[in-house]
C-alpha positions in Angstrom: -18.8 146.4 172.5 -21.0 149.2 171.3 -20.5 151.0 168.0 -17.3 150.9 166.9 -16.2 153.0 164.0 -13.4 152.5 160.8 -12.5 155.9 158.8 -12.1 154.8 155.1 -8.1 155.7 154.1 -8.0 153.7 150.8 -10.7 155.9 148.6 -11.4 159.6 149.2 -14.8 158.6 147.9 -15.4 155.9 150.2 -17.9 156.0 152.9 -17.0 155.7 156.7 -18.5 151.9 157.6 -20.2 151.8 161.1 -20.4 148.2 162.5 -22.2 147.6 166.2 -20.9 144.4 167.4 -23.8 142.2 166.3 -22.0 141.0 163.0 -18.2 139.8 164.1 -15.5 140.0 163.8 -15.6 143.7 163.1 -12.7 144.8 161.6 -12.9 142.0 159.1 -16.0 142.8 158.1 -15.2 146.4 157.9 -12.1 145.4 155.8 -14.3 142.9 153.9 -16.9 146.2 153.1 -13.8 148.4 152.3 -12.3 145.9 149.5 -15.7 145.4 148.1 -16.8 149.4 147.9 -13.4 150.0 146.1 -13.8 147.6 143.6 -17.4 148.4 142.7 -16.4 151.7 142.6 -13.6 150.9 140.2 -16.3 149.4 138.1 -18.8 152.1 138.3 -16.4 154.6 137.3 -14.8 152.6 134.1 -18.7 152.5 133.0 -20.3 155.9 133.9 -16.9 157.9 133.4 -16.7 159.3 136.9 -18.1 160.0 139.8 -20.0 162.1 142.5 -18.0 165.2 143.7 -19.8 165.0 147.1 -19.0 162.2 149.3 -20.7 159.4 150.4 -22.8 158.9 153.6 -21.8 157.0 156.5 -23.2 153.1 155.7 -23.9 151.0 158.9 -23.1 147.2 159.0 -25.4 145.5 161.3 -27.4 142.2 161.6 -30.6 141.7 159.8 -33.3 141.6 162.5 -36.1 140.3 160.6 -35.0 139.2 157.4 -37.3 136.7 155.5 -35.5 133.1 155.2 -34.8 133.7 151.2 -32.7 136.4 152.1 -29.5 136.7 153.4 -28.8 140.8 153.1 -31.3 143.6 152.8 -31.0 147.2 152.7 -32.0 150.9 152.6 -30.1 154.0 152.3 -27.4 153.9 154.5 -27.9 150.7 156.3 -27.2 146.9 155.1 -28.4 144.4 157.2 -26.8 141.1 156.9 -27.7 137.6 157.9 -24.6 135.5 160.0 -25.1 131.8 160.9 -22.2 131.3 162.8 -20.8 133.8 165.1 -17.8 135.2 163.9 -17.8 133.8 160.6 -17.6 135.7 157.6 -18.4 132.7 155.1 -18.8 133.5 151.3 -22.5 133.6 151.6 -22.2 136.6 153.9 -19.8 138.2 152.2 -21.5 137.9 148.3 -24.5 139.2 150.1 -22.5 142.6 151.5 -21.0 142.7 148.0 -24.6 142.7 146.8 -26.0 145.2 149.3 -23.3 147.4 148.7 -24.2 147.8 144.9 -27.3 149.2 145.6 -25.6 151.6 148.2 -23.2 152.6 145.7 -26.1 153.5 143.1 -28.2 155.2 146.3 -25.3 157.8 146.5 -24.3 157.8 143.0 -27.1 157.5 140.5 -29.8 159.1 142.9 -32.4 158.9 139.7 -32.2 155.6 139.5 -33.7 155.3 142.9 -37.1 153.6 142.0 -36.0 151.4 138.8 -36.0 148.2 140.6 -34.8 146.1 137.6 -32.0 148.8 136.8 -30.4 148.2 140.5 -31.1 144.8 140.5 -29.4 144.2 137.2 -26.3 146.1 138.3 -26.1 144.2 142.0 -26.3 141.1 140.0 -23.8 142.0 137.6 -21.0 143.1 139.6 -21.2 141.1 142.8 -19.6 138.2 141.0 -22.9 136.1 141.7 -24.0 135.4 138.2 -22.5 132.3 138.1 -24.1 130.6 141.0 -27.4 132.5 139.6 -27.2 130.6 136.2 -26.6 127.3 137.3 -29.5 125.0 137.2 -31.8 123.5 134.1 -31.6 125.5 131.1 -34.1 128.4 130.8 -35.2 129.8 127.8 -35.0 133.7 126.9 -38.6 134.1 126.6 -39.6 132.0 129.6 -36.6 134.2 131.9 -38.0 137.4 131.1 -41.5 136.1 132.1 -40.2 135.3 135.2 -38.6 138.8 135.7 -42.4 140.3 134.5 -43.9 138.4 136.8 -42.0 140.0 139.9 -41.4 143.4 138.8 -39.6 144.2 142.0 -37.0 141.2 141.2 -37.0 140.6 144.6 -37.9 136.3 144.0 -35.3 133.5 143.6 -36.7 132.5 140.2 -37.3 136.4 139.1 -33.4 136.6 139.8 -32.6 133.5 138.3 -34.2 134.6 135.2 -32.6 138.3 135.4 -29.5 136.6 135.6 -30.2 134.4 132.3 -31.0 137.7 130.4 -27.9 139.4 131.6 -26.1 136.7 130.0 -27.5 137.0 126.7 -24.1 139.0 125.4 -21.0 138.7 126.8 -19.1 141.2 128.9 -20.5 144.2 130.8 -24.1 144.8 129.4 -24.4 147.9 127.0 -27.4 148.9 128.3 -26.1 148.9 131.9 -23.4 151.4 130.3 -25.5 153.6 128.9 -27.8 154.2 131.8 -24.6 154.6 134.2 -23.4 157.6 131.6 -26.7 158.9 132.1 -26.3 158.9 136.0 -22.7 160.6 135.7 -23.9 163.2 132.8 -27.3 164.1 135.3 -29.7 163.4 132.6 -33.2 162.8 133.8 -34.6 159.1 134.2 -37.5 159.5 131.9 -38.5 155.9 131.6 -37.5 152.8 133.6 -35.3 150.2 132.1 -37.3 147.6 130.1 -36.3 144.0 129.8 -35.9 144.5 126.0 -33.6 147.6 126.7 -31.5 145.4 129.0 -31.1 142.2 126.5 -31.0 144.2 123.2 -33.5 141.9 122.0 -37.4 141.0 122.1 -37.5 138.9 124.7 -41.4 138.3 125.0 -44.0 138.1 122.5 -45.8 141.1 121.7 -49.2 141.7 123.1 -51.5 143.9 122.0 -51.6 147.5 123.5 -53.3 151.5 123.0 -52.4 154.3 124.8 -54.5 157.5 124.3 -53.1 160.7 125.9 -54.4 164.3 126.0 -52.4 166.7 123.6 -53.5 169.8 126.3 -52.9 168.3 130.1 -51.0 165.3 128.6 -52.5 162.9 131.0 -53.3 159.4 129.9 -56.9 159.0 129.1 -56.8 155.4 128.0 -54.2 152.5 128.5 -55.1 149.0 127.6 -52.2 146.3 127.4 -48.3 146.8 128.9 -47.6 150.5 127.1 -44.7 150.8 129.0 -43.0 147.8 127.4 -40.7 148.8 124.4 -40.9 147.2 121.4 -39.7 147.8 117.6 -41.2 150.7 116.3 -41.2 149.8 112.0 -41.9 153.1 110.1 -43.7 155.0 113.0 -40.6 157.6 113.7 -40.2 158.4 110.2 -42.3 162.1 111.0 -39.3 162.6 113.5 -36.8 162.1 110.4 -38.9 164.4 108.3 -39.1 167.3 111.2 -35.3 167.3 112.2 -34.6 167.3 108.2 -37.0 170.4 107.8 -36.3 172.1 110.4 -34.4 175.7 111.0 -30.7 175.6 109.3 -31.8 172.4 107.7 -31.0 171.9 103.8 -34.4 171.0 102.0 -34.6 167.0 101.4 -34.4 166.3 98.0 -36.7 165.2 95.2 -35.3 161.7 94.3 -36.1 159.3 91.6 -37.4 155.8 92.4 -35.2 152.9 91.3 -36.8 150.5 89.8 -36.5 147.0 90.9 -35.9 148.0 94.2 -37.7 146.3 97.1 -37.6 149.2 99.1 -39.0 151.4 96.7 -42.3 149.6 96.3 -44.3 152.3 98.1 -47.1 152.5 96.0 -48.3 153.1 92.2 -48.0 155.7 90.3 -45.0 157.3 91.8 -43.9 160.5 90.1 -40.2 160.8 88.2 -39.3 162.8 91.6 -40.2 162.1 94.9 -40.6 164.7 97.5 -40.3 164.3 101.2 -43.9 164.9 101.7 -45.0 162.0 99.5 -42.1 159.7 100.7 -43.3 160.1 104.1 -47.2 159.3 103.2 -46.3 156.6 101.2 -43.6 155.3 103.9 -41.0 155.1 100.9 -38.2 153.2 102.6 -36.1 153.5 99.3 -36.5 157.4 99.6 -35.3 157.6 103.1 -32.3 155.4 102.3 -31.0 157.2 99.0 -31.6 160.7 101.4 -29.1 159.3 103.8 -26.7 158.6 100.6 -27.0 162.4 99.4 -25.1 163.5 102.9 -28.0 165.8 103.7 -30.8 163.4 105.9 -30.1 163.8 109.7 -28.4 161.5 112.0 -29.8 159.9 114.6 -33.2 161.8 114.5 -31.4 165.3 114.9 -33.0 167.2 117.5 -35.2 165.0 117.9 -33.0 162.3 119.3 -32.8 163.6 122.4 -36.8 163.6 122.7 -37.5 160.2 121.7 -34.6 159.4 124.4 -36.0 160.8 127.0 -39.6 159.1 126.4 -37.9 155.8 126.2 -36.2 155.1 122.7 -33.9 152.5 124.2 -31.1 153.7 121.7 -30.2 155.9 119.0 -30.0 154.7 115.5 -26.5 153.9 113.9 -27.8 154.5 110.7 -31.2 155.0 108.3 -31.9 151.1 107.9 -32.4 151.7 112.4 -33.9 154.8 112.0 -36.7 153.8 109.6 -37.1 150.4 111.2 -35.7 148.1 108.4 -33.6 146.9 111.2 -35.0 146.3 114.7 -32.0 147.4 116.8 -33.7 149.5 119.1 -37.4 149.9 120.1 -39.9 152.1 122.2 -43.3 151.5 124.1 -46.2 152.9 123.1 -46.7 155.3 125.8 -43.3 156.6 124.6 -44.6 157.2 121.2 -47.8 159.1 122.7 -45.3 161.4 124.2 -43.0 162.2 121.5 -46.0 162.9 118.9 -47.5 165.3 121.3 -44.7 167.2 121.5 -44.3 166.7 117.9 -47.9 168.7 117.6 -46.8 171.1 119.6 -43.7 172.0 117.9 -44.3 171.3 114.5 -48.3 171.6 113.1 -47.1 171.6 109.5 -45.9 168.2 109.9 -49.6 166.7 111.5 -51.0 168.9 108.9 -49.0 166.8 106.5 -49.9 163.5 108.0 -53.5 164.1 107.5 -53.5 163.5 104.5 -52.5 159.4 104.9 -56.0 158.5 104.7 -56.5 159.8 100.8 -53.0 159.0 99.8 -50.5 157.1 102.0 -50.6 153.8 104.0 -54.2 154.4 105.4 -56.0 155.1 101.9 -58.8 153.6 100.2 -60.2 151.7 103.2 -63.7 151.8 104.4 -62.7 153.5 107.3 -60.6 156.3 105.7 -63.7 158.7 105.6 -64.0 158.3 109.8 -60.2 159.8 110.0 -60.5 162.3 107.7 -58.8 165.9 109.3 -56.8 163.2 111.9 -52.8 162.7 111.8 -51.9 159.5 111.2 -48.5 157.4 110.9 -48.2 153.6 110.5 -45.2 151.3 111.2 -45.2 147.7 110.7 -42.3 144.9 111.8 -41.8 142.3 109.8 -40.2 139.1 110.0 -37.5 137.6 107.8 -40.2 136.0 105.2 -41.9 139.8 105.4 -44.5 138.5 107.9 -46.0 141.3 110.1 -44.9 140.7 113.4 -46.3 143.8 114.9 -47.8 146.9 113.5 -48.2 150.1 114.5 -50.6 153.6 114.2 -50.2 157.0 115.6 -52.9 159.2 115.3 -53.2 162.8 116.4 -56.8 164.8 116.2 -57.1 168.5 117.6 -57.2 167.1 121.2 -56.0 163.6 121.4 -52.8 161.2 120.8 -53.6 157.6 120.3 -50.8 155.0 119.8 -52.2 151.3 119.2 -49.8 148.1 118.3 -51.1 145.1 117.2 -49.3 141.8 117.0 -49.3 140.0 113.8 -51.4 142.4 112.2 -50.6 145.4 109.4 -52.0 149.0 109.8 -54.5 148.8 107.5 -56.1 145.8 108.8 -57.1 147.8 112.3 -57.5 151.3 111.4 -60.9 151.0 111.8 -60.2 150.6 115.8 -58.4 153.5 115.8 -61.6 155.7 114.6 -63.4 153.7 117.4 -61.3 154.5 119.9 -61.0 158.2 119.5 -64.8 158.4 119.3 -65.1 156.2 122.7 -62.4 158.2 124.1 -64.4 161.7 123.5 -67.7 160.1 124.5 -66.2 158.3 127.5 -64.9 161.7 129.2 -66.4 165.1 128.4 -64.2 168.3 128.2 -61.3 166.9 126.5 -61.1 170.3 124.1 -58.8 173.0 125.0 -59.2 175.4 127.6 -57.0 178.4 127.8 -56.6 180.9 130.7 -54.0 183.8 131.9 -51.8 182.4 134.9 -50.1 184.2 137.5 -50.7 187.6 136.2 -50.1 189.3 139.7 -46.6 188.4 140.3 -43.6 189.4 138.2 -43.1 187.2 135.3 -39.0 187.2 136.5 -40.3 185.4 139.7 -42.2 182.5 138.2 -40.1 179.1 138.1 -41.0 175.9 136.8 -39.9 172.5 136.8 -40.8 169.5 134.9 -40.2 165.6 136.7 -40.5 164.1 133.9 -39.4 165.1 130.3 -39.4 169.0 129.9 -39.1 170.8 126.3 -38.7 174.3 125.7 -39.9 174.7 121.7 -37.8 177.2 120.3 -39.3 177.7 116.5 -40.0 174.4 116.3 -36.8 173.0 117.5 -37.1 171.0 120.9 -34.7 172.0 123.6 -34.4 169.9 127.3 -35.4 171.7 129.7 -32.9 172.1 132.7 -34.0 169.1 135.4 -34.3 171.7 138.1 -36.4 174.5 139.1 -35.9 177.2 136.0 -37.6 180.6 135.1 -41.0 180.2 133.1 -39.9 183.7 131.1 -37.1 181.8 130.1 -38.7 178.6 129.1 -41.0 180.1 127.1 -39.0 183.1 125.3 -39.1 181.5 122.0 -42.2 179.1 121.9 -44.3 176.9 124.0 -42.8 174.4 126.8 -44.1 171.3 127.7 -43.9 168.8 130.4 -44.4 165.0 129.0 -45.0 162.4 131.4 -45.6 164.7 134.3 -47.8 167.9 135.1 -45.1 171.3 135.0 -44.6 171.7 139.0 -44.5 175.8 139.5 -43.2 178.0 142.5 -43.1 181.2 143.5 -41.9 183.6 146.1 -44.9 183.3 148.9 -46.4 180.9 147.4 -47.1 177.4 148.5 -44.5 175.4 150.1 -43.6 172.6 147.0 -45.1 174.8 144.4 -48.3 173.7 142.3 -49.2 171.3 139.6 -50.0 172.0 136.2 -50.7 169.7 133.7 -50.7 171.5 130.0 -48.7 173.9 128.3 -47.2 177.2 128.6 -46.9 180.0 126.3 -45.5 183.5 126.8 -48.6 185.8 125.7 -47.6 189.7 127.2 -50.8 191.4 127.0 -51.3 194.9 125.6 -51.4 197.8 128.4 -54.0 198.7 130.1 -56.1 201.4 130.7 -58.9 201.6 133.3 -61.9 203.2 132.5 -61.6 207.2 133.3 -62.9 208.0 136.7 -63.3 204.5 138.2 -61.0 204.3 141.0 -58.7 201.1 140.7 -56.0 199.6 143.3 -52.7 198.3 142.2 -53.6 195.2 142.8 -57.0 195.4 140.5 -55.0 197.2 137.6 -52.6 193.8 137.4 -55.8 191.4 137.6 -57.4 193.9 135.0 -53.9 193.8 132.9 -54.0 190.0 132.4 -50.7 187.9 132.6 -47.4 187.4 130.5 -48.2 183.5 130.2 -51.0 181.5 129.0 -51.8 178.0 130.2 -53.6 175.3 127.9 -55.2 172.4 129.5 -58.2 170.4 129.0 -61.4 172.1 130.0 -62.1 169.3 132.5 -59.4 170.0 134.1 -59.7 173.8 134.0 -63.4 173.5 135.6 -61.7 171.1 138.5 -59.1 173.6 139.1 -61.5 176.3 139.4 -64.1 174.6 141.7 -61.4 173.6 143.9 -59.9 177.0 144.1 -63.2 178.8 144.3 -65.1 175.9 147.2 -63.2 172.7 147.7 -65.2 171.7 150.2 -68.7 171.8 147.8 -70.6 168.2 147.0 -73.0 167.1 145.1 -75.5 169.2 143.0 -74.0 172.2 144.1 -70.5 171.3 142.9 -72.0 170.5 139.7 -73.7 174.1 139.3 -70.8 176.0 139.7 -68.4 173.5 137.7 -71.2 174.0 134.9 -70.9 178.0 135.5 -67.2 177.8 135.3 -67.0 175.6 132.1 -69.2 178.0 130.6 -67.4 181.3 131.6 -64.0 180.0 129.7 -66.2 180.2 126.7 -67.0 183.7 127.3 -63.3 185.4 128.7 -63.7 188.1 126.1 -66.2 189.7 128.9 -63.4 190.0 130.9 -60.5 190.2 128.5 -61.6 191.3 125.1 -59.8 189.3 122.9 -57.7 187.2 125.4 -58.1 184.0 127.2 -60.0 184.8 130.9 -57.4 185.3 133.6 -57.3 183.3 137.1 -58.0 185.5 139.9 -61.1 187.0 141.2 -61.5 189.5 138.4 -62.3 186.7 136.2 -62.7 183.2 138.4 -60.0 181.8 140.7 -57.7 179.3 138.9 -54.6 177.8 141.5 -53.5 175.2 139.0 -54.5 171.2 138.1 -55.9 169.0 140.7 -57.9 165.5 140.6 -61.0 165.6 138.6 -64.0 165.0 140.9 -66.9 162.9 139.6 -69.0 166.4 140.0 -66.7 167.9 137.3 -66.8 165.3 134.8 -70.9 165.0 135.2 -71.1 168.8 134.6 -69.1 168.9 131.2 -71.3 166.0 129.7 -74.4 168.0 130.2 -76.2 170.5 127.8 -74.3 174.4 127.8 -76.0 176.8 129.6 -78.4 178.7 128.0 -77.2 182.3 128.8 -75.0 184.5 126.7 -73.2 185.8 129.0 -70.9 185.9 131.5 -72.3 184.4 134.5 -71.1 185.8 138.1 -71.1 184.1 141.4 -69.6 184.6 144.8 -69.5 182.2 148.0 -72.3 183.8 149.8 -73.8 182.7 152.8 -75.8 184.9 155.5 -72.4 185.4 158.6 -72.5 188.5 159.6 -68.9 190.1 159.3 -67.5 193.4 160.5 -64.7 195.3 159.1 -63.5 198.3 160.1 -60.8 200.5 157.2 -59.1 203.6 157.7 -60.8 206.5 156.4 -57.7 207.2 154.7 -57.9 204.1 152.7 -61.4 204.7 151.8 -60.7 208.2 150.4 -58.1 207.1 148.2 -60.1 204.9 146.5 -63.2 207.3 146.4 -62.1 210.5 146.4 -61.3 213.1 149.8 -64.2 215.1 152.0 -66.6 211.6 151.7 -69.8 212.7 153.7 -72.2 209.1 153.4 -72.1 205.8 151.9 -74.9 204.0 151.3 -75.6 200.4 149.0 -78.4 199.3 146.9 -78.8 197.4 144.2 -75.3 196.2 143.8 -73.8 199.8 143.9 -72.3 201.9 146.2 -73.9 205.7 146.6 -71.8 208.2 148.4 -71.7 212.1 148.9 -68.5 214.2 148.6 -67.7 217.9 149.4 -66.7 219.6 146.6 -65.9 223.4 145.7 -63.8 226.2 147.5 -64.3 226.5 151.3 -66.9 229.8 150.7 -68.8 227.5 149.0 -69.0 224.1 149.6 -71.5 221.7 147.9 -72.2 218.0 148.0 -71.6 215.9 144.6 -73.4 212.8 144.4 -71.2 209.5 142.7 -71.8 206.1 142.6 -69.9 202.8 141.4 -70.3 199.0 141.2 -70.2 197.9 144.8 -67.8 195.2 144.0 -65.0 198.0 143.1 -65.2 199.1 146.4 -65.4 195.3 147.9 -62.1 194.1 145.8 -60.3 198.0 146.3 -60.9 197.6 150.2 -60.5 193.7 150.5 -63.9 193.1 152.1 -65.3 190.3 152.8 -68.8 191.0 150.4 -70.2 194.2 148.7 -71.2 195.9 152.5 -75.0 196.4 153.8 -73.9 199.6 155.4 -71.2 201.8 156.6 -70.9 204.3 159.4 -67.9 206.6 160.2 -65.7 206.4 163.3 -63.4 209.2 163.5 -60.4 208.2 161.2 -62.0 204.8 161.0 -64.8 203.9 158.4 -66.9 200.5 159.9 -68.4 198.8 157.0 -70.7 195.6 158.2 -72.5 193.0 155.9 -73.4 189.2 155.8 -71.6 186.2 153.7 -68.8 186.7 151.2 -68.2 187.4 147.3 -69.9 190.5 145.6 -73.3 189.1 145.9 -75.0 188.3 142.7 -75.5 185.3 140.8 -74.7 181.9 142.2 -74.6 181.9 146.0 -72.2 179.3 146.7 -73.2 179.0 150.2 -77.2 178.8 149.5 -76.7 175.9 146.9 -75.0 174.0 149.9 -78.0 174.6 151.7 -80.2 173.2 149.0 -78.6 169.9 148.0 -81.8 168.6 147.1 -81.9 170.9 144.1 -80.9 169.8 140.7 -78.0 171.9 139.5 -80.3 173.0 136.7 -82.7 174.3 139.7 -79.7 176.0 141.4 -78.6 177.5 138.5 -82.4 179.0 137.1 -83.0 180.0 140.8 -79.8 181.9 140.1 -79.9 183.4 136.4 -83.4 182.7 135.6 -84.2 186.3 135.0 -81.0 186.8 132.5 -81.8 186.6 128.8 -81.1 183.7 127.4 -79.1 182.8 124.3 -81.1 183.4 121.0 
């Protein structure tokens, strides 16, 4: 019959359904699809609060050419494939399968942010398609068993997984509250920072808790260690109390009161020797539930974590608390994953260093004091949390720990936090030993560009910190100067994506923290010619970027020579890491820059084994900036207009010669009747950079209106010659560096 088209008329938001004669009768199929879409759209609108303004795309309804035996239908955006067992018969099985697949199509159109969340898609499709009763038929399935069936097939594409999901969806009557919350996120345009979890869907802990540990870099945000199911949301106990404290002590908040302990009240049983008035600091360290409950009674406590509620929701908190009992974990109404907890503490450390400083007292006078391992955790900010059953037995213990470079979150089933604190100290030490270069590195970035032209986007959960208060960053690209106007900009769960005019398509990744830091005015040394580009490089940048020293080193090596391998790459990585600690040689009092005035850096990249090895080796012995260049012996010839050369060196040039890293030249000076030749010299690199020559020339000749420069290799020709290092892969990095810098004065 060829292609037949039916134009939707019942709803302005309905798609155009297209058939091609392989599923019949076509007119009935299109009417069935139209009716199903109308019903699904109404359900979505009722739960989400509205529909997108744009019209949906055309939907093709066709016969599945290669459907697996267990499937009656399948789809992809814009296409639904159906199994028809008897030509001309649209039986109940086909109609149900069509409705199920149209539910997916509706989400792909109305909620594209959820496109990768298979559990959410399947839960919605099962709920609205009308097929739940059929899936629930059969032997009894316990809730925990159902959850395990779904967990064993994350794509929810097996019959057992869908039967388990149907059991979980039937745990509560009516439309699942978790799906309603997520659908409202769709309509509100909220980012999909974390996928739907089984716990969120069922509103109960359906799986027995398992041990989990996650370690995250404070600087780059990368996950350095992940053990167990760190993405699974579980009850959090007291572990989120620091966020209540932060919300209650932020700008404009009333100071938390000193409160008298109430005798014989279990929630005030938080250690002996409480003073007559307990302040917020001691309440936080002792984790005094009674103080937090009484704080709420004063009417001064923040609701739903205040400004930090949006942060916790963005990293996966399954719901905001209705009251203080839920916020401090006395009632386990909601959950958060260890990964989400680590992300939240990373942002808290950036926004409120005062809160982290307070939490370092936990091992001296708080919930982790008096232990044999307390000394090993001195200087580390820690917070504990315990989830108990009705008999007050520990079901789950939490420890969040933050030091200068790392955020660690450990969850242990059936244990009090004091019983596994020794693991935390050992894990922090192990993480540092396992990966060298986790300390912070700072670099001025994007200084050659107008600051107003740089845009950034966070694919995870981005926040701009305004005087210690988190504000959600726009979901799309926005100006970096606006994001950093009042504090650091942090991207949780993803690197920043940075773009600018004439930059690479798609932009660059920057895994770390941006801050605004305008440099002081730059005045070039008198008598030294400086091009506009060089002035920008020497001035520095309005943005400072912080990442790990390892990530910074890998970024420099990739920017300088991505082809390096083996010991030559190790050698260059050691120089790059060394120079990061000697930025004063280029920008006194500030971080080094990302241009060739310092060493190139074009964002963070995947770390290679050579960079990891370089950072694990001893520091270099030279206490000075170490130069390097591409080097090599490939000859080159480059003409430049004489006017351009004289604009750099001065008019009336007579001769140019090069020796010992300098350009020596003569200029005719004086009046026409009494001319004389004036000899001058400059560092050769000034000429090379100003004229954008491949390397410092070996010779120059005048050719009418042009000057012809000749040389070999690339770069300023000083220090480590990268091409020469490539030619000697048999040498160790130590030997390569000694050959390049051996004559320099070592560190005293």
